[in-house]
C-alpha positions as CSV (number, residue, x, y, z in Angstrom):
1,M,0.0,0.0,0.0
2,H,2.7,2.4,1.0
3,G,4.7,1.4,-2.1
4,K,1.8,2.1,-4.4
5,R,1.3,5.5,-2.8
6,F,5.0,6.3,-3.4
7,V,4.8,5.3,-7.0
8,L,1.6,7.3,-7.5
9,A,3.3,10.3,-5.9
10,L,6.2,10.0,-8.3
11,A,3.9,9.8,-11.2
12,L,2.0,12.9,-10.1
13,A,5.2,14.7,-9.6
14,A,6.4,13.8,-13.1
15,V,3.1,15.0,-14.6
16,A,3.5,18.3,-12.7
17,V,7.0,18.8,-14.0
18,A,5.9,18.0,-17.5
19,L,3.2,20.6,-17.2
20,L,5.6,23.2,-15.9
21,L,8.2,22.6,-18.6
22,P,6.4,24.4,-21.5
23,A,5.8,27.4,-19.2
24,A,9.5,27.5,-18.3
25,A,10.5,27.2,-21.9
26,A,8.1,30.1,-22.7
27,A,9.4,32.4,-20.0
28,L,9.4,36.0,-21.2
29,T,12.5,37.9,-22.0
30,Y,12.6,41.6,-21.0
31,D,12.1,42.7,-24.5
32,Q,9.1,40.4,-25.0
33,A,7.6,41.7,-21.8
34,V,8.0,45.3,-23.0
35,D,6.4,44.3,-26.3
36,Q,3.5,42.7,-24.5
37,L,2.9,45.8,-22.3
38,Y,2.8,48.2,-25.3
39,A,0.7,45.8,-27.3
40,R,-1.8,45.5,-24.5
41,G,-2.0,49.3,-24.1
42,Y,-0.5,49.4,-20.6
43,P,1.7,52.5,-21.1
44,Q,-1.1,54.2,-23.2
45,N,-3.5,53.7,-20.3
46,V,-1.0,55.2,-17.9
47,E,-0.5,58.2,-20.2
48,T,-4.3,58.7,-20.6
49,Y,-5.0,58.6,-16.9
50,L,-2.2,60.9,-15.9
51,N,-3.2,63.4,-18.5
52,S,-6.8,63.3,-17.3
53,L,-5.6,64.9,-14.1
54,G,-5.4,68.7,-13.8
55,T,-6.2,71.7,-11.7
56,S,-7.1,73.9,-14.7
57,P,-9.3,73.3,-17.8
58,L,-5.9,73.2,-19.6
59,G,-4.6,70.5,-17.3
60,F,-1.5,71.1,-15.1
61,R,-0.4,68.9,-12.3
62,L,2.2,71.0,-10.6
63,G,4.1,69.7,-7.6
64,G,2.0,69.2,-4.4
65,T,-1.3,70.0,-6.0
66,A,-4.2,67.6,-5.7
67,A,-3.7,66.5,-9.3
68,D,0.0,65.7,-8.8
69,D,-0.7,63.9,-5.5
70,M,-3.2,61.8,-7.3
71,A,-0.5,61.0,-9.9
72,A,1.9,60.0,-7.2
73,R,-0.7,57.7,-5.5
74,Y,-1.6,56.2,-8.9
75,L,2.1,55.4,-9.7
76,A,2.6,53.8,-6.2
77,D,-0.5,51.6,-6.8
78,K,0.8,50.6,-10.2
79,L,4.2,49.7,-8.8
80,R,2.6,47.6,-6.0
81,G,0.4,45.9,-8.6
82,A,3.5,45.0,-10.6
83,G,4.9,43.2,-7.6
84,Y,7.0,45.8,-5.8
85,R,6.6,45.5,-2.1
86,D,8.9,48.3,-0.9
87,V,7.0,51.3,-2.4
88,K,7.1,54.6,-0.6
89,L,5.6,58.0,-0.9
90,E,8.2,60.4,0.5
91,P,7.0,64.0,1.2
92,G,9.0,67.1,0.4
93,P,8.2,70.8,1.0
94,V,6.9,72.7,-2.0
95,D,4.8,75.7,-2.7
96,E,1.6,74.1,-4.0
97,W,0.6,76.1,-7.1
98,A,-2.8,75.1,-8.3
99,V,-3.6,77.1,-11.4
100,R,-7.3,77.2,-12.0
101,G,-7.5,79.1,-15.3
102,A,-6.9,82.5,-16.7
103,S,-8.5,84.8,-19.2
104,V,-8.5,88.3,-20.7
105,T,-11.8,89.8,-21.8
106,V,-12.1,92.7,-24.2
107,D,-15.5,94.0,-25.4
108,G,-17.1,90.6,-24.8
109,H,-14.3,88.6,-26.4
110,V,-12.9,86.1,-23.9
111,F,-9.4,85.0,-24.6
112,T,-8.2,81.9,-22.7
113,C,-4.7,82.4,-21.3
114,S,-2.2,80.2,-19.7
115,Q,-0.4,80.6,-16.3
116,F,3.2,80.3,-15.0
117,A,4.1,78.5,-11.8
118,G,5.0,80.8,-9.0
119,V,3.1,83.8,-10.3
120,P,0.4,85.2,-8.0
121,G,-3.2,85.4,-9.3
122,T,-6.1,87.8,-8.9
123,D,-9.1,87.8,-6.7
124,A,-12.3,86.3,-8.1
125,G,-13.4,89.5,-9.8
126,G,-10.1,90.0,-11.5
127,I,-8.7,93.4,-12.6
128,T,-10.4,95.7,-15.0
129,A,-8.2,98.4,-16.5
130,E,-6.9,100.0,-19.6
131,V,-4.3,97.9,-21.5
132,V,-1.0,99.5,-22.6
133,Y,1.4,97.9,-25.0
134,V,5.1,98.3,-23.8
135,G,7.1,96.3,-26.3
136,N,9.5,93.9,-24.5
137,G,8.7,95.5,-21.2
138,M,12.2,96.6,-20.4
139,A,13.2,99.8,-18.7
140,A,13.5,101.9,-21.9
141,D,10.1,100.7,-23.0
142,Y,8.5,102.6,-20.1
143,E,10.1,105.9,-20.8
144,G,7.3,108.5,-21.3
145,V,4.6,105.8,-20.8
146,D,2.3,106.0,-17.9
147,V,1.2,102.5,-16.8
148,R,0.1,103.3,-13.3
149,G,-3.2,101.5,-12.5
150,K,-3.1,99.8,-16.0
151,I,-2.5,96.4,-17.5
152,V,0.6,96.1,-19.6
153,L,0.9,93.9,-22.8
154,V,4.4,92.7,-23.2
155,D,6.2,90.8,-26.0
156,S,8.0,87.8,-24.8
157,A,11.8,88.0,-24.4
158,M,12.3,84.7,-22.7
159,E,15.1,83.6,-25.0
160,S,17.3,86.4,-23.6
161,T,15.8,87.4,-20.3
162,W,13.2,85.6,-18.2
163,L,9.7,86.9,-17.6
164,N,10.3,87.6,-13.9
165,F,12.2,90.7,-15.1
166,Q,9.3,91.9,-17.1
167,G,6.9,91.3,-14.2
168,A,9.2,93.1,-11.8
169,E,9.6,96.1,-14.2
170,A,5.8,96.3,-14.6
171,T,5.4,96.2,-10.8
172,L,8.0,99.0,-10.4
173,H,6.2,101.3,-12.8
174,G,2.8,100.8,-11.1
175,A,1.0,98.4,-13.4
176,L,-1.7,96.2,-12.0
177,A,-1.0,93.2,-14.2
178,A,1.0,91.9,-17.1
179,I,0.0,90.0,-20.2
180,I,2.9,88.2,-22.0
181,T,2.5,87.3,-25.7
182,S,4.8,86.3,-28.5
183,N,5.7,88.2,-31.6
184,F,7.4,86.0,-34.2
185,S,6.1,87.7,-37.4
186,D,7.3,91.3,-37.7
187,G,10.8,91.1,-36.3
188,T,10.2,93.5,-33.4
189,S,10.5,90.8,-30.7
190,M,13.8,89.5,-29.3
191,A,13.0,86.0,-30.5
192,F,15.5,84.1,-32.5
193,P,15.4,80.7,-34.2
194,S,17.5,78.8,-31.8
195,Y,14.7,78.6,-29.2
196,P,11.4,79.9,-30.5
197,W,9.3,79.6,-27.4
198,Y,5.7,78.3,-28.0
199,S,6.0,79.0,-31.7
200,V,4.5,75.7,-32.9
201,A,1.3,77.5,-33.9
202,P,-0.2,81.0,-33.7
203,D,-2.8,79.8,-31.2
204,A,-0.4,77.9,-28.9
205,L,-0.4,78.7,-25.2
206,G,2.8,78.2,-23.2
207,A,3.8,77.7,-19.5
208,N,6.9,77.4,-17.4
209,D,8.3,78.0,-14.0
210,G,8.1,81.8,-13.4
211,E,11.3,82.4,-11.3
212,Y,8.9,84.9,-9.9
213,D,8.1,86.7,-6.7
214,M,4.9,87.0,-4.7
215,S,5.4,90.8,-4.6
216,F,5.2,91.1,-8.4
217,V,2.0,91.8,-10.3
218,P,-0.1,88.9,-11.7
219,L,0.9,87.8,-15.1
220,V,-0.6,85.5,-17.8
221,Y,0.4,84.3,-21.2
222,M,-1.7,85.0,-24.3
223,S,-1.2,83.3,-27.7
224,Q,0.5,85.1,-30.6
225,Q,-2.7,85.4,-32.6
226,D,-4.7,86.8,-29.6
227,G,-1.9,89.1,-28.7
228,D,-1.8,90.5,-32.2
229,W,-5.5,91.1,-32.1
230,L,-5.2,92.9,-28.8
231,K,-2.3,95.1,-30.2
232,S,-4.4,96.1,-33.1
233,R,-7.2,97.2,-30.7
234,I,-4.7,99.2,-28.7
235,E,-3.4,100.9,-31.8
236,A,-6.9,101.8,-32.8
237,G,-7.6,103.6,-29.5
238,S,-8.0,103.1,-25.7
239,T,-8.7,99.5,-24.8
240,E,-10.1,98.2,-21.5
241,A,-9.8,94.6,-20.4
242,T,-10.7,92.4,-17.5
243,F,-7.8,90.3,-16.4
244,V,-8.5,87.1,-14.4
245,S,-6.0,84.6,-13.1
246,K,-7.2,82.0,-10.6
247,V,-4.6,80.4,-8.4
248,D,-4.8,78.5,-5.2
249,V,-1.5,78.5,-3.2
250,V,-0.3,76.7,-0.1
251,M,3.2,77.8,0.7
252,A,5.8,75.3,1.9
253,R,6.0,77.2,5.2
254,D,2.2,76.6,5.7
255,G,2.4,72.9,5.0
256,G,2.7,72.7,1.2
257,K,4.3,69.4,0.2
258,G,4.6,67.1,-2.8
259,F,5.4,63.4,-3.0
260,N,8.3,61.4,-4.5
261,V,7.4,57.8,-5.3
262,I,10.2,55.3,-4.7
263,A,10.2,51.6,-5.5
264,T,13.1,49.2,-5.0
265,L,14.2,46.2,-7.0
266,P,16.7,44.6,-4.7
267,G,20.1,43.6,-6.1
268,K,21.6,40.1,-5.7
269,K,24.8,41.7,-4.2
270,R,23.9,43.4,-0.9
271,N,26.9,45.8,-1.1
272,G,24.9,49.0,-0.8
273,E,25.5,50.0,-4.5
274,M,22.4,51.2,-6.4
275,V,21.3,52.7,-9.7
276,I,18.6,55.4,-9.8
277,W,16.0,55.4,-12.6
278,N,14.2,58.8,-12.5
279,A,11.3,60.5,-14.2
280,H,9.2,63.3,-12.8
281,H,5.4,63.1,-12.5
282,D,4.5,66.8,-12.4
283,A,3.7,68.5,-15.7
284,H,2.5,71.6,-17.5
285,F,-0.8,71.3,-19.5
286,R,-1.6,67.7,-20.5
287,A,2.0,66.9,-21.5
288,G,2.5,63.9,-23.7
289,L,6.3,63.8,-23.5
290,D,7.5,66.0,-20.7
291,D,7.5,64.1,-18.6
292,T,4.4,61.8,-18.8
293,G,6.1,59.8,-21.6
294,A,9.1,59.2,-19.5
295,V,6.9,58.2,-16.5
296,F,5.1,55.5,-18.5
297,A,8.3,54.3,-20.2
298,T,10.0,53.9,-16.8
299,L,7.0,52.3,-15.2
300,A,6.7,49.9,-18.2
301,A,10.4,49.0,-17.6
302,A,9.8,48.4,-13.9
303,K,6.8,46.1,-14.7
304,A,8.7,44.3,-17.5
305,M,11.5,43.5,-15.1
306,K,9.0,41.8,-12.8
307,M,7.3,40.0,-15.7
308,C,10.6,38.4,-16.8
309,G,12.0,37.8,-13.3
310,Y,15.0,40.0,-13.8
311,R,17.3,40.3,-10.8
312,P,20.0,43.0,-11.0
313,N,23.3,42.8,-9.3
314,R,23.0,46.3,-8.0
315,T,19.8,47.5,-6.4
316,I,17.6,49.6,-8.7
317,K,15.7,52.5,-7.2
318,F,12.8,53.8,-9.3
319,V,12.2,57.4,-8.3
320,F,9.2,59.2,-9.7
321,D,9.7,62.6,-8.3
322,T,7.6,65.8,-8.0
323,A,8.5,69.5,-8.4
324,E,10.8,69.2,-11.4
325,E,8.9,71.8,-13.3
326,F,8.4,74.1,-10.3
327,G,8.9,73.9,-6.5
328,Y,9.2,77.4,-5.0
329,T,8.2,81.0,-5.6
330,D,10.4,83.9,-4.4
331,C,13.2,82.0,-5.9
332,W,15.5,81.9,-9.0
333,Y,16.4,78.2,-8.8
334,D,12.8,77.2,-8.6
335,W,12.9,74.0,-10.8
336,S,14.1,70.5,-10.1
337,T,13.5,71.1,-6.4
338,G,12.0,67.6,-5.8
339,A,15.3,65.9,-6.9
340,W,17.4,68.5,-5.0
341,H,15.5,67.9,-1.8
342,F,15.7,64.1,-2.4
343,I,19.5,63.9,-2.7
344,T,20.5,66.7,-0.3
345,K,17.9,66.4,2.5
346,R,16.3,63.0,2.4
347,H,19.1,60.7,1.2
348,P,22.4,62.6,1.3
349,D,24.1,59.4,2.3
350,W,23.3,57.8,-1.1
351,A,25.9,59.9,-2.8
352,G,28.9,57.6,-3.1
353,R,26.7,54.5,-3.4
354,I,24.8,55.4,-6.5
355,A,26.6,53.9,-9.5
356,A,24.6,56.0,-12.0
357,M,21.5,58.2,-12.1
358,Y,19.3,57.9,-15.2
359,S,17.4,61.2,-15.7
360,I,14.7,60.1,-18.1
361,E,12.9,62.9,-20.0
362,L,10.7,63.5,-23.1
363,M,9.7,60.0,-24.3
364,A,9.3,59.8,-27.3
365,A,8.3,61.5,-30.5
366,A,8.2,60.2,-34.1
367,E,11.6,60.2,-35.9
368,A,13.3,61.3,-32.7
369,Q,17.0,61.3,-32.3
370,V,18.0,59.9,-28.9
371,D,19.8,62.7,-27.0
372,F,22.1,62.3,-24.0
373,N,23.7,65.0,-22.0
374,T,26.1,63.6,-19.4
375,S,29.0,64.0,-17.1
376,P,32.2,63.1,-19.1
377,E,32.9,59.9,-17.1
378,L,29.9,58.1,-18.8
379,V,30.5,59.0,-22.4
380,P,32.2,55.8,-23.6
381,W,29.6,53.6,-21.8
382,L,26.7,55.5,-23.5
383,E,28.5,55.4,-26.9
384,K,29.2,51.7,-26.8
385,V,25.6,50.7,-25.8
386,C,24.0,53.0,-28.5
387,S,26.4,51.9,-31.2
388,Q,25.7,48.2,-30.4
389,N,21.9,48.8,-30.6
390,P,21.1,50.7,-33.8
391,A,17.7,49.1,-34.1
392,L,16.7,51.0,-30.9
393,T,18.0,54.3,-32.2
394,P,16.8,54.3,-35.8
395,Y,17.1,58.1,-36.1
396,G,20.5,58.2,-34.6
397,Y,21.8,59.5,-31.2
398,E,23.9,62.3,-29.9
399,I,25.9,62.4,-26.7
400,E,26.9,65.8,-25.3
401,T,28.7,67.1,-22.3
402,P,28.3,68.7,-19.9
403,Q,25.1,67.8,-18.3
404,S,22.3,70.4,-18.5
405,T,20.7,72.0,-15.5
406,W,17.2,71.7,-17.1
407,Q,16.6,68.3,-15.5
408,N,16.9,66.3,-12.3
409,G,20.3,64.7,-12.8
410,W,22.1,67.9,-12.2
411,S,21.5,68.0,-8.4
412,F,22.7,64.4,-8.2
413,M,25.8,65.2,-10.3
414,A,26.6,68.2,-8.1
415,C,26.5,65.8,-5.1
416,G,29.0,63.5,-6.7
417,V,26.7,61.0,-8.5
418,P,27.7,60.2,-12.2
419,S,24.5,60.9,-14.1
420,F,23.1,61.5,-17.5
421,E,19.8,62.7,-19.1
422,I,18.2,60.9,-21.9
423,S,15.4,62.3,-24.1
424,A,13.8,61.8,-27.5
425,G,11.7,64.8,-28.2
426,G,11.9,64.7,-31.9
427,P,13.0,67.3,-34.5
428,D,10.3,69.9,-33.8
429,Y,10.3,69.6,-30.0
430,S,11.8,73.1,-29.3
431,E,8.8,74.8,-30.9
432,M,6.2,72.8,-28.9
433,Y,8.1,72.6,-25.6
434,H,5.8,73.4,-22.7
435,S,2.9,74.4,-25.0
436,T,-0.6,73.2,-25.5
437,Y,0.6,71.3,-28.6
438,E,2.9,69.0,-26.6
439,N,0.2,66.4,-25.8
440,Q,-0.5,62.7,-26.1
441,D,-1.0,63.0,-29.9
442,V,2.8,63.5,-30.4
443,V,3.8,60.3,-28.6
444,D,5.2,57.6,-30.9
445,W,4.6,54.4,-29.1
446,E,7.0,52.2,-31.1
447,M,9.8,54.7,-30.5
448,T,9.0,54.9,-26.8
449,A,9.0,51.1,-26.6
450,N,12.5,51.2,-28.2
451,M,13.5,53.6,-25.4
452,T,12.1,51.3,-22.7
453,K,14.3,48.5,-24.2
454,L,17.3,50.8,-24.5
455,F,17.1,51.6,-20.8
456,M,17.8,47.9,-20.0
457,R,20.7,47.7,-22.5
458,L,22.2,50.6,-20.6
459,H,21.5,49.0,-17.3
460,R,22.9,45.6,-18.1
461,F,26.2,47.2,-19.2
462,T,26.6,49.1,-15.9
463,D,25.3,46.2,-13.8
464,A,28.2,43.9,-14.7
465,R,31.6,43.9,-13.1
466,Q,33.7,47.1,-13.0
467,L,31.7,50.3,-13.2
468,P,32.0,52.1,-16.6
469,Y,33.7,55.3,-15.4
470,D,36.2,57.0,-17.8
471,F,38.3,59.1,-15.5
472,V,40.8,59.5,-18.2
473,G,38.0,61.1,-20.3
474,R,37.2,63.4,-17.3
475,A,40.9,64.5,-17.1
476,D,40.9,65.2,-20.9
477,D,37.7,67.2,-20.6
478,L,39.2,69.3,-17.8
479,R,42.3,69.8,-19.8
480,D,40.2,71.2,-22.6
481,H,38.8,73.7,-20.2
482,F,42.1,74.6,-18.5
483,D,44.3,77.1,-20.2
484,P,47.3,78.6,-18.2
485,D,47.5,81.5,-20.7
486,E,43.8,82.3,-20.2
487,L,44.2,82.1,-16.4
488,A,47.2,84.5,-16.7
489,E,45.0,86.9,-18.6
490,A,42.5,86.6,-15.7
491,G,45.3,87.7,-13.3
492,L,46.3,84.3,-12.0
493,T,49.9,83.0,-12.4
494,G,52.5,81.0,-10.5
495,R,52.2,78.1,-8.2
496,S,48.5,77.5,-8.1
497,V,48.2,77.2,-11.9
498,K,51.2,74.9,-12.1
499,A,49.7,72.8,-9.3
500,L,46.4,72.3,-11.1
501,D,48.3,71.5,-14.4
502,A,50.3,68.9,-12.6
503,A,47.3,67.5,-10.8
504,I,45.4,67.0,-14.1
505,T,48.4,65.1,-15.5
506,R,48.8,63.0,-12.4
507,F,45.1,62.2,-12.2
508,R,45.0,61.1,-15.9
509,A,48.0,58.9,-15.5
510,A,46.6,57.3,-12.3
511,S,43.2,56.7,-13.9
512,R,44.8,55.0,-16.9
513,T,46.8,52.8,-14.7
514,F,43.8,52.0,-12.6
515,G,41.8,51.0,-15.7
516,A,39.3,53.8,-15.7
517,S,39.5,54.8,-19.3
518,A,37.5,54.5,-22.5
519,A,39.6,51.6,-23.6
520,A,38.9,49.7,-20.4
521,I,35.2,50.3,-20.8
522,T,34.8,49.5,-24.5
523,G,37.4,46.7,-24.7
524,P,36.7,43.0,-24.7
525,K,37.5,42.6,-21.0
526,R,36.2,44.7,-18.2
527,G,38.1,45.2,-14.9
528,P,37.3,43.4,-11.7
529,A,34.3,44.4,-9.6
530,S,36.7,44.7,-6.6
531,R,37.6,48.1,-7.9
532,N,34.1,49.4,-7.7
533,P,34.2,50.8,-4.1
534,V,37.3,52.9,-5.1
535,M,35.5,53.9,-8.3
536,L,32.6,55.2,-6.4
537,K,34.8,57.2,-4.0
538,V,36.7,58.7,-6.8
539,A,33.6,59.5,-8.7
540,K,32.0,61.2,-5.7
541,K,35.0,63.3,-5.1
542,V,35.7,64.3,-8.7
543,V,32.2,64.7,-10.0
544,K,31.2,66.8,-7.1
545,G,34.4,68.8,-7.0
546,M,34.4,69.6,-10.7
547,T,30.7,70.6,-11.0
548,A,29.8,74.2,-10.8
549,L,27.5,76.8,-12.5
550,D,28.3,79.7,-14.7
551,A,26.3,82.9,-14.4
552,W,23.7,81.7,-16.9
553,D,23.0,78.4,-15.1
554,N,25.1,76.3,-17.4
555,T,27.3,73.5,-16.1
556,A,30.9,74.7,-15.8
557,Y,34.1,74.0,-14.0
558,P,34.6,75.8,-10.8
559,H,37.2,78.2,-12.1
560,E,35.6,79.2,-15.3
561,Q,33.1,81.9,-14.4
562,A,35.6,83.7,-12.1
563,M,38.1,83.5,-14.9
564,W,35.8,84.9,-17.5
565,D,34.6,87.7,-15.2
566,N,38.3,88.7,-14.6
567,E,39.0,88.8,-18.3
568,Y,36.1,91.2,-18.8
569,L,37.1,93.3,-15.8
570,A,40.7,93.5,-17.1
571,A,39.3,94.4,-20.6
572,A,37.3,97.3,-19.0
573,L,40.4,98.6,-17.3
574,A,42.4,98.4,-20.5
575,A,39.7,100.3,-22.4
576,L,39.7,103.0,-19.7
577,D,43.5,103.3,-19.9
578,E,43.4,104.0,-23.6
579,D,44.0,107.5,-24.9
580,P,41.3,108.6,-25.7
581,V,39.3,106.4,-23.4
582,D,37.2,103.8,-25.3
583,T,34.0,104.2,-23.4
584,D,32.0,101.8,-25.5
585,A,34.5,99.0,-25.1
586,A,34.6,99.5,-21.3
587,I,30.8,99.4,-21.0
588,D,30.6,96.4,-23.3
589,A,33.1,94.5,-21.1
590,L,31.4,95.5,-17.9
591,T,28.0,94.3,-19.4
592,N,29.5,90.9,-19.9
593,V,30.6,90.4,-16.3
594,G,28.2,87.8,-14.8
595,I,24.6,88.6,-15.6
596,N,24.9,92.4,-15.8
597,V,23.2,92.5,-19.2
598,N,20.0,92.4,-17.1
599,G,21.2,95.7,-15.4
600,V,21.5,97.3,-18.8
601,L,18.0,96.2,-19.9
602,F,16.1,96.7,-16.7
603,S,15.9,99.2,-13.9
604,P,18.6,99.2,-11.2
605,S,16.3,98.0,-8.4
606,V,15.0,95.1,-10.6
607,H,18.6,94.0,-11.4
608,R,19.8,94.3,-7.7
609,Y,16.9,92.2,-6.4
610,D,17.6,89.5,-8.9
611,L,21.3,89.5,-7.8
612,T,20.2,88.8,-4.2
613,R,18.4,85.6,-5.3
614,H,21.7,84.3,-6.8
615,D,23.5,84.8,-3.5
616,P,24.7,81.5,-2.0
617,D,23.2,82.5,1.3
618,Y,19.8,83.5,0.0
619,Y,17.2,81.5,1.9
620,R,15.8,79.9,-1.2
621,V,18.9,79.4,-3.3
622,T,18.0,75.6,-3.4
623,W,20.2,73.6,-5.8
624,G,22.0,76.8,-6.9
625,K,24.1,76.5,-3.8
626,L,25.5,73.2,-5.1
627,G,26.9,75.2,-8.1
628,K,29.7,76.9,-6.1
629,L,28.3,80.3,-6.9
630,G,30.8,83.1,-7.2
631,N,30.8,86.8,-6.9
632,Y,27.7,88.3,-8.6
633,F,29.1,91.8,-9.0
634,D,26.8,94.6,-9.9
635,T,28.8,96.6,-12.5
636,T,26.0,98.9,-13.5
637,P,27.0,101.7,-11.0
638,V,30.5,101.5,-12.6
639,M,29.0,101.8,-16.1
640,A,27.2,105.0,-14.9
641,K,30.5,106.5,-13.8
642,V,32.1,105.6,-17.2
643,E,29.2,107.2,-19.1
644,A,29.6,110.3,-16.9
645,G,33.3,110.5,-17.6
646,R,34.3,109.7,-14.0
647,Y,37.0,107.3,-15.1
648,D,39.2,107.4,-12.0
649,P,36.5,106.2,-9.5
650,A,35.3,103.7,-12.1
651,Q,38.8,102.2,-12.3
652,T,39.1,102.1,-8.5
653,Q,35.9,100.1,-8.3
654,I,36.9,97.7,-11.1
655,R,40.3,97.1,-9.5
656,A,38.6,96.2,-6.2
657,M,36.3,93.7,-8.0
658,L,39.3,92.3,-9.8
659,R,41.3,91.8,-6.6
660,A,38.4,90.0,-4.9
661,N,37.9,87.8,-7.9
662,I,41.5,86.9,-8.4
663,H,41.6,85.8,-4.7
664,D,38.4,83.7,-5.4
665,L,39.9,82.3,-8.6
666,A,43.1,81.3,-6.8
667,N,41.1,79.4,-4.1
668,R,39.0,77.6,-6.7
669,V,42.1,76.5,-8.7
670,A,43.8,75.3,-5.5
671,T,40.7,73.4,-4.4
672,M,40.4,71.7,-7.8
673,A,44.0,70.6,-7.6
674,Q,43.5,69.2,-4.1
675,V,40.4,67.2,-5.3
676,L,42.4,65.7,-8.1
677,K,45.3,64.9,-5.8
678,E,43.1,63.1,-3.3
679,A,41.3,61.2,-6.2
680,S,44.7,60.1,-7.6
681,A,45.8,58.9,-4.2
682,L,42.7,56.8,-3.9
683,T,43.4,54.9,-7.1
684,V,46.9,54.1,-5.9
685,S,46.6,53.4,-2.2
686,K,43.4,51.4,-2.2
687,T,43.5,49.4,-5.4
688,H,44.8,46.2,-3.6
689,R,43.1,46.7,-0.3
690,T,39.5,46.3,-1.2
691,P,37.9,42.9,-0.7
692,P,36.8,41.3,-4.0
693,T,33.2,41.5,-5.1
694,H,32.1,38.9,-7.5
695,F,29.3,39.6,-9.9
């Protein structure tokens, strides 16, 4: 009896195994899982739901608003449904800016307008007043024009100065509100083809972060065609309008907060190393690409990993963050605040453990080239993966350095995390960016599926053995931006310059010996994983130490802005020393110091206030402080002296600025040399002391 039961049990077990074999044989690959998800409409449904959310008839889910909170909870539920157990909603302080809709009404004609984050609204009744056209709304445009108690109509100048200046200028001159519009047709605007804001169509509306201030007048955006109509009415005679902008605000100090969504795919190797996959869930309008497309592409990747049973070596953290588009008012650095808060306040200890941060943006339009901007260390890795996968990049790819500040990866990079941004906006994206035309209709699902697959190709490469850091490439990139002769022109010579020169050479040699080069990354054999702890330490030190901002919010090396400013200050002195004095050359040089062009275009008080918000100690400097901000000199008073022929006091002030900046430049160059010296020592002293890690 017992024997029969045993035989029967064996037979049943054999049947069970036989039944399981076909399923095992048919186990999905990652690519097959992605194809299934897109074929079933999974990402499409995510996109449709997220774009159904909004606080305005035009959409909008800005950080911390009810619409964005619903997006965060929805993503958390999707991740749990995909099989992720460790899903968290992490709060972070933001100014909740719920735009509710805006309009301008003239003689019964109601024109729908769009709103900018951080810009205050009106009361329910709005503002009724005469409308006055003031060109680009700069200081000179108000000369002889009385706008007190009126509404001003202003042509956009966002490609050269941001709209906060126009709002501040309108406030200064006593206006009650400002309407911004575009003028691309008659050549009077400052627009130029390199970035034609919201020019996709005459009826397009646009939106962005305002970099605004609660003390400035309410401001809305009107389409080009509606703006042209309003200008024609103003030209014909006095025009009265009712201006309405509905906004509900909960400031961070009063409890305003948004939520970052985090899900974890644990790595097989519990060594603390991780990779961040990031997309932001806040958006302007009902955005199809930015960044809703990246959200569903990343979410599809996370679900596909579970479907195919993928287990990485390094832990993957999926981070869907808020407040990328806007986080604070009364602030210049008002974007990417969710990511900044995440890495500097919530998880500062993660820097040095994150192998790479993928900042995923703008997925994906038809015929889109795949665009990367990255820290130099990662270029060979990205190049190799893309060159090996041409089917996933059918319209080509481009890899650029340095990394832009227009996305979340910058704050991570400034904290020492090697990171890159990937996007696929398509050939016409610059015209539709942040406009009503950038919607779900422009999404190319096949292209986005390609991107979802490309993410995994990138990940598999970085998840195996030695981390793909090209420190030799970093040294070469720094060498390209280091010129002893240029530093001499900026007033710096001697030991500090030679020390940095030697430090770059030594770091390059040490990196090559260590195996942190393009050849080591792209060659047939990768280095041992035992080097990774050192790799991470060197990366944190060098990436953090070499990341700074220039005066225009571009990524630069720490010495560059101070060097450039010194060159212009020296040029101004040289112009004043000429006989006769070259007044125009002196003023031109002083205008190019820092952001002083704004002081030429706008009133002194408007310019000075903007400078205070760039101060490293400003209470809302946010991620700007990570940029090693330098001296934001106000050279406009010196320009006034030059124009008045008061050359001696002008030279005295310039020399004082130059002395201060030479001292700052010397410290920056010395610090850079020290960072490279310490990084070189790490590769030499710890190479053989790290316990091996086997992947």
